[in-house]
C-alpha positions in Angstrom: 61.8 38.1 12.7 59.6 35.8 14.8 59.0 35.9 18.5 60.5 32.4 18.7 63.7 33.8 17.3 63.6 36.7 19.8 63.1 34.3 22.7 66.1 32.1 21.5 68.5 35.0 21.4 71.3 35.5 23.9 71.5 38.8 25.6 74.0 40.4 23.2 71.9 39.5 20.1 68.7 40.6 21.9 70.2 44.0 22.7 71.7 44.3 19.2 68.4 43.6 17.5 66.0 45.3 19.9 68.2 48.0 21.4 67.1 50.6 18.9 63.4 50.2 19.5 63.8 52.8 22.3 65.6 55.6 20.5 69.4 55.4 21.2 68.7 53.6 24.5 69.8 49.9 24.3 69.7 49.8 28.1 65.9 49.3 27.9 66.3 46.1 25.9 69.2 44.9 28.2 67.0 45.3 31.2 64.0 43.6 29.6 66.0 40.6 28.5 65.5 38.7 31.8 61.7 38.7 31.3 62.1 36.1 28.4 60.4 34.0 27.2 57.7 36.3 25.8 54.3 34.8 25.0 53.5 37.4 22.4 54.7 40.8 21.1 52.5 42.5 23.7 54.3 40.8 26.6 57.6 41.8 25.0 56.5 45.4 24.8 55.2 45.3 28.4 58.6 44.1 29.6 60.4 46.8 27.8 58.0 49.5 29.0 58.3 48.2 32.5 62.1 48.4 32.2 61.7 52.0 31.1 59.3 52.7 34.0 61.7 51.3 36.6 64.5 53.5 35.4 65.7 56.5 37.4 64.4 59.9 36.6 67.8 60.8 35.1 67.7 57.7 32.9 64.2 58.6 31.8 65.3 62.2 31.0 68.2 60.9 29.0 65.7 58.7 27.1 63.5 61.7 26.3 66.5 63.7 25.2 67.6 60.8 22.9 64.5 61.5 20.8 64.8 63.9 17.8 62.8 67.0 17.5 59.9 66.7 15.0 61.0 68.2 11.7 64.1 69.5 13.6 67.7 70.0 12.8 68.5 66.2 12.7 65.7 65.7 10.2 66.9 68.5 8.0 70.5 67.1 8.1 69.3 63.6 7.4 70.5 62.3 10.8 67.4 60.6 12.1 67.3 56.8 12.7 65.5 54.8 10.0 62.5 54.4 12.3 62.2 58.1 13.1 62.7 59.0 9.4 59.9 56.6 8.4 57.6 57.8 11.2 58.1 61.5 10.5 57.8 61.1 6.7 54.6 59.0 7.2 53.1 61.9 9.0 54.0 64.3 6.2 56.6 66.2 8.2 59.1 66.0 5.3 56.6 68.0 3.2 56.1 70.9 5.5 55.4 74.3 3.9 57.8 77.1 4.8 55.1 78.4 7.2 54.6 75.0 8.8 58.3 74.5 9.2 58.7 77.9 10.8 55.8 77.1 13.2 57.3 73.7 14.1 60.8 75.3 14.6 59.4 77.9 16.9 57.4 75.3 18.9 60.4 73.0 19.1 62.5 75.9 20.5 59.8 77.0 23.0 59.1 73.4 24.1 62.7 72.6 24.7 63.4 75.8 26.5 60.4 75.2 28.8 60.8 71.5 29.5 64.5 70.7 28.7 63.6 67.8 26.4 62.1 67.5 22.9 58.4 67.2 22.1 57.6 63.5 21.6 54.5 62.3 19.8 53.6 59.0 18.3 52.8 60.6 15.0 51.1 57.5 13.4 47.6 58.5 12.5 48.3 62.3 12.6 48.6 64.7 9.7 50.7 67.9 9.9 47.7 70.0 11.1 47.0 67.5 13.8 50.6 67.4 14.9 50.7 71.2 15.1 47.5 71.3 17.2 48.8 68.7 19.6 52.2 70.5 19.8 50.5 73.9 20.5 48.2 72.3 23.2 51.0 70.4 25.0 53.5 73.2 25.1 51.1 74.9 27.6 51.4 72.0 30.1 53.6 71.9 33.2 56.9 69.9 33.1 55.6 67.0 35.2 52.6 66.5 32.9 54.8 66.6 29.8 57.5 64.3 31.3 54.8 61.7 31.9 53.1 62.3 28.5 56.4 61.9 26.6 57.0 58.6 28.4 53.5 57.5 27.4 54.2 58.6 23.8 57.4 56.6 23.8 55.4 53.6 24.9 53.1 54.0 21.9 56.0 54.6 19.5 57.8 51.5 20.7 54.7 49.4 20.4 54.4 50.3 16.7 58.1 49.6 16.2 57.9 46.2 17.8 54.8 45.2 15.9 56.7 46.1 12.7 59.8 44.2 13.7 58.5 41.1 15.4 55.8 38.6 14.3 54.2 36.1 16.7 
């Protein structure tokens, strides 16, 4: 769809079309709607990231928790969103060896127990080995650092999603 089409949408259509860009969190699109018209995809993304940034800590935590674990239970059961499926498959996570899968499962458990939300990484440009290194590095952080890092990763993920969805 074009940016002109996005700018012409009413709020309900805008939220319906863009509400899934931020994983299971249509409230981000709803809050960004008032910033229309957007001059380019970058300004649309900035408005959405600003809406995320203005959210309460509880809303941000819910946004983090709306994201699936990498190669986690939802992926195994085929319950990921189309975007998440494409992103994780593109990084090779659907082809994990049993050892890699066991490592990711252990890291997912440790990370979630430590921080209370899933590990979030914009996997575009990573291979499985790189994802595992990043996962192992970040699980050693403190909660505040990881909370901020996950929000930054969501900003990266959503930029890729918007660029794939909207043309100028």
